[in-house]
Biopython code that builds the backbone (N, CA, C, O; Angstrom):
import numpy as np
from Bio.PDB.StructureBuilder import StructureBuilder

atoms = [
    (1, "UNK", "N", (45.389, -15.968, 43.206)),
    (1, "UNK", "CA", (46.169, -15.824, 44.701)),
    (1, "UNK", "C", (47.416, -15.411, 44.374)),
    (1, "UNK", "O", (47.871, -14.496, 45.060)),
    (2, "UNK", "N", (48.248, -15.957, 43.291)),
    (2, "UNK", "CA", (49.559, -15.440, 43.110)),
    (2, "UNK", "C", (49.314, -13.776, 42.494)),
    (2, "UNK", "O", (49.947, -12.834, 42.970)),
    (3, "UNK", "N", (48.424, -13.628, 41.512)),
    (3, "UNK", "CA", (48.355, -12.294, 41.001)),
    (3, "UNK", "C", (48.459, -11.426, 42.278)),
    (3, "UNK", "O", (49.344, -10.582, 42.416)),
    (4, "UNK", "N", (47.314, -11.731, 43.392)),
    (4, "UNK", "CA", (46.974, -10.916, 44.695)),
    (4, "UNK", "C", (48.664, -10.363, 45.004)),
    (4, "UNK", "O", (49.123, -9.221, 44.985)),
    (5, "UNK", "N", (49.228, -11.488, 45.242)),
    (5, "UNK", "CA", (50.150, -11.431, 46.081)),
    (5, "UNK", "C", (51.339, -10.466, 45.353)),
    (5, "UNK", "O", (52.108, -9.728, 45.969)),
    (6, "UNK", "N", (51.301, -10.635, 44.080)),
    (6, "UNK", "CA", (52.347, -9.774, 43.179)),
    (6, "UNK", "C", (51.937, -8.396, 43.458)),
    (6, "UNK", "O", (52.752, -7.568, 43.867)),
    (7, "UNK", "N", (50.866, -8.155, 43.280)),
    (7, "UNK", "CA", (50.101, -6.726, 43.397)),
    (7, "UNK", "C", (50.569, -6.162, 44.765)),
    (7, "UNK", "O", (51.114, -5.063, 44.870)),
    (8, "UNK", "N", (50.336, -6.928, 45.720)),
    (8, "UNK", "CA", (50.453, -6.472, 47.041)),
    (8, "UNK", "C", (52.047, -6.235, 47.443)),
    (8, "UNK", "O", (52.480, -5.293, 48.107)),
    (9, "UNK", "N", (52.697, -7.172, 46.955)),
    (9, "UNK", "CA", (54.332, -6.914, 46.763)),
    (9, "UNK", "C", (54.940, -5.746, 45.951)),
    (9, "UNK", "O", (56.047, -5.299, 46.251)),
    (10, "UNK", "N", (54.241, -5.269, 44.957)),
    (10, "UNK", "CA", (54.695, -4.344, 44.116)),
    (10, "UNK", "C", (54.220, -3.056, 44.866)),
    (10, "UNK", "O", (54.981, -2.104, 45.043)),
    (11, "UNK", "N", (53.006, -3.075, 45.269)),
    (11, "UNK", "CA", (52.575, -1.899, 45.941)),
    (11, "UNK", "C", (53.335, -1.459, 47.414)),
    (11, "UNK", "O", (53.475, -0.316, 47.849)),
    (12, "UNK", "N", (53.710, -2.552, 47.943)),
    (12, "UNK", "CA", (54.591, -2.280, 49.216)),
    (12, "UNK", "C", (55.917, -1.940, 48.806)),
    (12, "UNK", "O", (56.420, -1.114, 49.566)),
    (13, "UNK", "N", (56.735, -2.336, 47.757)),
    (13, "UNK", "CA", (57.780, -1.547, 47.205)),
    (13, "UNK", "C", (57.678, -0.078, 46.705)),
    (13, "UNK", "O", (58.668, 0.648, 46.801)),
    (14, "UNK", "N", (56.482, 0.398, 46.160)),
    (14, "UNK", "CA", (56.138, 1.269, 45.837)),
    (14, "UNK", "C", (56.028, 2.621, 46.971)),
    (14, "UNK", "O", (56.336, 3.807, 46.851)),
    (15, "UNK", "N", (55.463, 1.859, 48.061)),
    (15, "UNK", "CA", (55.294, 2.557, 49.152)),
    (15, "UNK", "C", (56.654, 2.993, 50.021)),
    (15, "UNK", "O", (56.898, 4.046, 50.611)),
    (16, "UNK", "N", (57.394, 1.848, 49.879)),
    (16, "UNK", "CA", (58.925, 2.305, 50.365)),
    (16, "UNK", "C", (59.446, 3.181, 49.535)),
    (16, "UNK", "O", (60.125, 4.059, 50.067)),
    (17, "UNK", "N", (59.325, 3.212, 48.310)),
    (17, "UNK", "CA", (59.983, 4.171, 47.446)),
    (17, "UNK", "C", (59.669, 5.827, 47.676)),
    (17, "UNK", "O", (60.436, 6.789, 47.625)),
    (18, "UNK", "N", (58.208, 5.744, 47.951)),
    (18, "UNK", "CA", (57.713, 6.908, 48.219)),
    (18, "UNK", "C", (58.036, 7.367, 49.496)),
    (18, "UNK", "O", (58.066, 8.595, 49.575)),
    (19, "UNK", "N", (58.322, 6.672, 50.658)),
    (19, "UNK", "CA", (58.813, 7.009, 51.692)),
    (19, "UNK", "C", (60.227, 7.961, 51.798)),
    (19, "UNK", "O", (60.504, 8.951, 52.474)),
    (20, "UNK", "N", (61.083, 7.052, 50.651)),
    (20, "UNK", "CA", (62.414, 7.379, 50.538)),
    (20, "UNK", "C", (62.388, 9.007, 49.932)),
    (20, "UNK", "O", (63.032, 9.912, 50.462)),
    (21, "UNK", "N", (61.627, 9.164, 48.876)),
    (21, "UNK", "CA", (61.345, 10.307, 47.911)),
    (21, "UNK", "C", (60.833, 11.351, 49.074)),
    (21, "UNK", "O", (61.334, 12.474, 49.018)),
    (22, "UNK", "N", (59.906, 11.098, 50.099)),
    (22, "UNK", "CA", (59.250, 12.111, 50.734)),
    (22, "UNK", "C", (60.550, 12.507, 52.067)),
    (22, "UNK", "O", (60.434, 13.631, 52.556)),
    (23, "UNK", "N", (61.493, 11.786, 52.507)),
    (23, "UNK", "CA", (62.531, 11.950, 53.251)),
    (23, "UNK", "C", (63.598, 12.611, 52.661)),
    (23, "UNK", "O", (64.420, 13.228, 53.340)),
    (24, "UNK", "N", (63.675, 12.499, 50.962)),
    (24, "UNK", "CA", (64.606, 13.464, 50.235)),
    (24, "UNK", "C", (63.883, 14.818, 49.754)),
    (24, "UNK", "O", (64.358, 15.518, 48.859)),
    (25, "UNK", "N", (62.618, 15.140, 50.473)),
    (25, "UNK", "CA", (62.237, 16.461, 50.255)),
    (25, "UNK", "C", (61.380, 16.561, 48.991)),
    (25, "UNK", "O", (61.113, 17.674, 48.538)),
    (26, "UNK", "N", (60.883, 15.300, 48.330)),
    (26, "UNK", "CA", (59.908, 15.391, 47.050)),
    (26, "UNK", "C", (58.785, 14.763, 47.442)),
    (26, "UNK", "O", (58.430, 13.601, 47.244)),
    (27, "UNK", "N", (58.098, 15.915, 48.195)),
    (27, "UNK", "CA", (56.770, 15.231, 48.650)),
    (27, "UNK", "C", (55.755, 15.208, 47.548)),
    (27, "UNK", "O", (54.912, 14.337, 47.762)),
    (28, "UNK", "N", (55.585, 15.779, 46.601)),
    (28, "UNK", "CA", (54.613, 15.961, 45.562)),
    (28, "UNK", "C", (54.610, 14.359, 44.838)),
    (28, "UNK", "O", (53.685, 13.563, 44.681)),
    (29, "UNK", "N", (56.314, 14.265, 44.420)),
    (29, "UNK", "CA", (56.381, 12.625, 43.914)),
    (29, "UNK", "C", (56.096, 11.763, 44.829)),
    (29, "UNK", "O", (55.653, 10.683, 44.438)),
    (30, "UNK", "N", (56.202, 11.901, 45.741)),
    (30, "UNK", "CA", (56.045, 10.781, 47.011)),
    (30, "UNK", "C", (54.386, 10.637, 47.073)),
    (30, "UNK", "O", (53.882, 9.514, 47.080)),
    (31, "UNK", "N", (53.680, 11.675, 47.111)),
    (31, "UNK", "CA", (52.322, 11.501, 47.054)),
    (31, "UNK", "C", (51.780, 10.704, 46.013)),
    (31, "UNK", "O", (51.008, 9.761, 46.185)),
    (32, "UNK", "N", (52.204, 11.109, 44.949)),
    (32, "UNK", "CA", (51.606, 10.399, 43.529)),
    (32, "UNK", "C", (52.056, 9.242, 43.286)),
    (32, "UNK", "O", (51.393, 8.635, 42.445)),
    (33, "UNK", "N", (53.060, 8.623, 43.761)),
    (33, "UNK", "CA", (53.256, 7.382, 43.925)),
    (33, "UNK", "C", (52.748, 6.670, 44.791)),
    (33, "UNK", "O", (52.443, 5.521, 44.473)),
    (34, "UNK", "N", (52.494, 7.161, 46.202)),
    (34, "UNK", "CA", (51.881, 6.355, 47.007)),
    (34, "UNK", "C", (50.380, 6.258, 46.623)),
    (34, "UNK", "O", (49.714, 5.321, 47.061)),
    (35, "UNK", "N", (49.858, 7.148, 45.861)),
    (35, "UNK", "CA", (48.154, 7.144, 45.454)),
    (35, "UNK", "C", (48.208, 5.844, 44.603)),
    (35, "UNK", "O", (47.487, 4.883, 44.873)),
    (36, "UNK", "N", (49.098, 5.844, 43.551)),
    (36, "UNK", "CA", (49.196, 4.732, 42.574)),
    (36, "UNK", "C", (49.302, 3.269, 43.187)),
    (36, "UNK", "O", (48.774, 2.239, 42.768)),
    (37, "UNK", "N", (50.042, 3.436, 44.181)),
    (37, "UNK", "CA", (50.431, 2.088, 45.176)),
    (37, "UNK", "C", (49.013, 1.845, 45.543)),
    (37, "UNK", "O", (48.423, 0.968, 44.911)),
    (38, "UNK", "N", (48.431, 2.441, 46.400)),
    (38, "UNK", "CA", (47.255, 2.121, 47.073)),
    (38, "UNK", "C", (46.249, 1.579, 45.998)),
    (38, "UNK", "O", (45.766, 0.448, 46.062)),
    (39, "UNK", "N", (45.971, 2.496, 44.992)),
    (39, "UNK", "CA", (45.336, 1.971, 43.865)),
    (39, "UNK", "C", (45.553, 0.578, 43.473)),
    (39, "UNK", "O", (44.633, -0.236, 43.378)),
    (40, "UNK", "N", (46.711, 0.333, 43.261)),
    (40, "UNK", "CA", (47.785, -1.145, 43.024)),
    (40, "UNK", "C", (47.009, -2.057, 43.538)),
    (40, "UNK", "O", (46.217, -2.851, 43.031)),
    (41, "UNK", "N", (47.428, -1.783, 44.914)),
    (41, "UNK", "CA", (46.892, -2.745, 46.246)),
    (41, "UNK", "C", (45.464, -3.027, 45.950)),
    (41, "UNK", "O", (45.135, -4.210, 45.869)),
    (42, "UNK", "N", (44.449, -1.971, 45.753)),
    (42, "UNK", "CA", (43.028, -1.932, 45.952)),
    (42, "UNK", "C", (42.644, -3.073, 44.799)),
    (42, "UNK", "O", (41.934, -4.068, 44.942)),
    (43, "UNK", "N", (43.396, -2.570, 43.520)),
    (43, "UNK", "CA", (42.957, -3.552, 42.342)),
    (43, "UNK", "C", (43.388, -5.128, 42.591)),
    (43, "UNK", "O", (42.738, -6.100, 42.205)),
    (44, "UNK", "N", (44.659, -5.160, 43.338)),
    (44, "UNK", "CA", (45.039, -6.769, 43.368)),
    (44, "UNK", "C", (43.978, -7.481, 44.412)),
    (44, "UNK", "O", (43.658, -8.664, 44.297)),
    (45, "UNK", "N", (43.515, -6.683, 45.361)),
    (45, "UNK", "CA", (42.946, -7.324, 46.466)),
    (45, "UNK", "C", (41.192, -7.450, 46.191)),
    (45, "UNK", "O", (40.409, -7.653, 47.119)),
    (46, "UNK", "N", (40.850, -7.323, 45.043)),
    (46, "UNK", "CA", (39.445, -7.461, 44.453)),
    (46, "UNK", "C", (39.516, -8.548, 43.410)),
    (46, "UNK", "O", (40.087, -8.473, 42.322)),
    (47, "UNK", "N", (38.762, -9.700, 43.972)),
    (47, "UNK", "CA", (38.637, -10.773, 43.157)),
    (47, "UNK", "C", (38.214, -10.230, 41.754)),
    (47, "UNK", "O", (37.594, -9.175, 41.623)),
    (48, "UNK", "N", (38.621, -11.085, 40.646)),
    (48, "UNK", "CA", (38.080, -10.986, 39.427)),
    (48, "UNK", "C", (36.750, -11.316, 39.071)),
    (48, "UNK", "O", (36.326, -12.449, 39.301)),
    (49, "UNK", "N", (35.967, -10.354, 38.475)),
    (49, "UNK", "CA", (34.494, -10.629, 38.623)),
    (49, "UNK", "C", (34.301, -11.673, 37.445)),
    (49, "UNK", "O", (35.063, -11.731, 36.480)),
    (50, "UNK", "N", (33.356, -12.372, 37.603)),
    (50, "UNK", "CA", (33.029, -13.302, 36.323)),
    (50, "UNK", "C", (32.230, -12.839, 35.218)),
    (50, "UNK", "O", (31.232, -12.132, 35.353)),
    (51, "UNK", "N", (32.686, -13.248, 34.133)),
    (51, "UNK", "CA", (31.882, -12.345, 32.836)),
    (51, "UNK", "C", (30.886, -13.229, 32.446)),
    (51, "UNK", "O", (31.102, -14.432, 32.596)),
    (52, "UNK", "N", (29.669, -12.794, 31.899)),
    (52, "UNK", "CA", (28.699, -13.859, 31.439)),
    (52, "UNK", "C", (29.235, -14.160, 30.288)),
    (52, "UNK", "O", (30.015, -13.433, 29.672)),
    (53, "UNK", "N", (28.754, -15.497, 29.863)),
    (53, "UNK", "CA", (29.241, -16.252, 28.640)),
    (53, "UNK", "C", (28.007, -16.417, 27.535)),
    (53, "UNK", "O", (27.013, -16.987, 27.986)),
    (54, "UNK", "N", (27.958, -16.086, 26.461)),
    (54, "UNK", "CA", (26.708, -16.308, 25.575)),
    (54, "UNK", "C", (26.430, -17.961, 25.677)),
    (54, "UNK", "O", (27.350, -18.767, 25.808)),
    (55, "UNK", "N", (25.122, -18.306, 25.603)),
    (55, "UNK", "CA", (24.840, -19.574, 25.696)),
    (55, "UNK", "C", (23.800, -20.037, 24.506)),
    (55, "UNK", "O", (22.704, -19.480, 24.466)),
    (56, "UNK", "N", (24.056, -20.832, 23.744)),
    (56, "UNK", "CA", (23.135, -21.033, 22.886)),
    (56, "UNK", "C", (22.104, -22.287, 23.521)),
    (56, "UNK", "O", (22.492, -23.339, 24.028)),
    (57, "UNK", "N", (20.775, -21.864, 23.344)),
    (57, "UNK", "CA", (19.880, -22.752, 23.569)),
    (57, "UNK", "C", (19.263, -23.820, 22.668)),
    (57, "UNK", "O", (19.118, -23.499, 21.488)),
    (58, "UNK", "N", (18.931, -24.879, 22.994)),
    (58, "UNK", "CA", (18.474, -25.891, 21.902)),
    (58, "UNK", "C", (16.895, -25.926, 22.056)),
    (58, "UNK", "O", (16.305, -25.964, 23.135)),
    (59, "UNK", "N", (16.366, -25.909, 20.922)),
    (59, "UNK", "CA", (14.833, -25.863, 20.782)),
    (59, "UNK", "C", (14.132, -26.979, 19.896)),
    (59, "UNK", "O", (12.909, -26.979, 19.759)),
]
sb = StructureBuilder()
sb.init_structure("model")
sb.init_model(0)
sb.init_chain("A")
sb.init_seg("    ")
for serial, (resi, resn, name, xyz) in enumerate(atoms, 1):
    if name == "N":
        sb.init_residue(resn, " ", resi, " ")
    sb.init_atom(name, np.array(xyz, "f"), 0.0, 1.0, " ", f" {name:<3s}", serial, name[0])
structure = sb.get_structure()
């Protein structure tokens, strides 16, 4: 939960910076930053997948 909130917060700040870049006339940099922020937000919202653990069977 904490990790997801941190990623969302970081993505929100990156979007804010992208808006400031766009208003300053740097649309290309703003677009790149916004794409990274959206990818980061998507990464933060996906739960961590369980990884298989090798188990020894006794016979």
